[in-house]
Legacy VTK file of the C-alpha trace (Angstrom):
# vtk DataFile Version 3.0
C-alpha trace
ASCII
DATASET POLYDATA
POINTS 110 float
116.263 129.365 81.705
117.268 126.441 83.875
118.492 123.389 82.040
116.928 120.100 83.120
119.588 117.489 83.797
119.407 113.733 84.001
120.843 111.714 86.890
120.816 108.001 87.606
120.123 106.602 91.043
120.925 102.957 91.747
118.677 100.581 93.643
119.704 97.810 96.041
119.298 95.324 93.179
121.801 97.253 91.049
119.119 98.581 88.710
119.728 102.160 87.590
116.748 104.539 87.539
116.770 107.645 85.361
115.593 110.832 87.064
115.331 114.384 85.788
116.386 117.227 88.068
114.365 120.399 88.380
114.924 123.768 90.034
111.546 123.355 91.718
108.231 121.547 91.441
106.355 124.177 89.437
106.491 122.226 86.171
105.547 118.852 87.646
102.265 117.371 86.482
99.561 115.589 88.429
100.992 112.184 87.529
102.417 109.433 89.686
106.115 109.001 90.188
109.133 108.536 92.368
111.059 111.555 93.566
114.311 112.250 95.344
115.458 115.282 97.256
119.210 115.634 96.861
121.935 117.894 98.133
123.932 118.743 95.094
127.460 120.070 94.995
129.969 120.695 92.256
133.089 118.544 92.161
135.592 118.726 89.305
133.120 120.567 87.021
130.430 117.912 87.573
127.432 117.859 89.894
127.264 115.238 92.613
124.010 114.417 94.361
123.811 113.260 97.963
120.379 111.646 98.340
118.488 112.999 101.348
115.000 111.608 100.731
113.302 109.213 98.315
109.577 108.658 98.139
106.754 107.945 95.751
103.493 109.750 95.132
100.365 109.386 93.034
100.511 113.138 92.228
103.862 114.818 91.579
102.235 118.260 91.554
101.653 117.862 95.316
105.397 118.352 95.783
104.801 122.092 95.455
103.740 122.081 99.108
106.854 120.185 100.230
109.172 122.377 98.212
107.922 125.536 99.931
109.808 124.452 103.033
113.030 126.445 103.631
116.085 125.098 101.828
114.312 123.150 99.103
115.191 125.408 96.191
117.843 124.339 93.695
120.617 126.923 93.895
124.225 125.784 93.885
124.927 123.785 97.049
121.230 123.756 97.923
118.787 120.890 97.594
117.437 119.650 94.284
114.371 117.778 93.197
114.799 114.727 90.970
111.676 113.122 89.524
110.806 109.951 87.615
107.284 109.461 86.266
105.646 106.105 86.958
101.862 105.932 86.926
101.593 102.229 87.788
101.327 102.170 91.610
102.891 98.719 91.961
105.915 99.533 89.803
106.248 102.900 91.536
106.300 101.258 94.983
108.802 98.594 93.856
111.130 101.250 92.429
110.941 103.310 95.633
111.632 100.231 97.785
114.592 99.239 95.599
116.046 102.736 95.962
115.367 102.809 99.718
117.251 99.518 100.010
120.365 101.180 98.598
120.188 104.672 100.106
118.182 104.047 103.294
118.241 100.312 104.126
116.826 100.927 107.606
113.515 101.963 105.978
112.984 98.390 104.818
113.494 96.816 108.227
110.937 98.969 110.059
LINES 1 111
110 0 1 2 3 4 5 6 7 8 9 10 11 12 13 14 15 16 17 18 19 20 21 22 23 24 25 26 27 28 29 30 31 32 33 34 35 36 37 38 39 40 41 42 43 44 45 46 47 48 49 50 51 52 53 54 55 56 57 58 59 60 61 62 63 64 65 66 67 68 69 70 71 72 73 74 75 76 77 78 79 80 81 82 83 84 85 86 87 88 89 90 91 92 93 94 95 96 97 98 99 100 101 102 103 104 105 106 107 108 109
């Protein structure tokens, strides 16, 4: 059984958002949320996550299609899925934009 872990991602405003990591999208429900695809690696007995993508969706279960792409499983040194439920579309969008501002600032200037 794979243990679900918690990670915190920080937005441009300094706010920390709690995400849960999963080995894949199979258990995700048809609820809205923000998700991150990360490249995880082990350093000094702890996992580090390099954020590759952040987005929001009205239906987290739709990530099953995305995660079928090669390389999106969650083995050691492979990519991981981190998810945060948020059904309110306005709050979900604000959280995603705050995170983009920290990890991908060029997304906000386009």
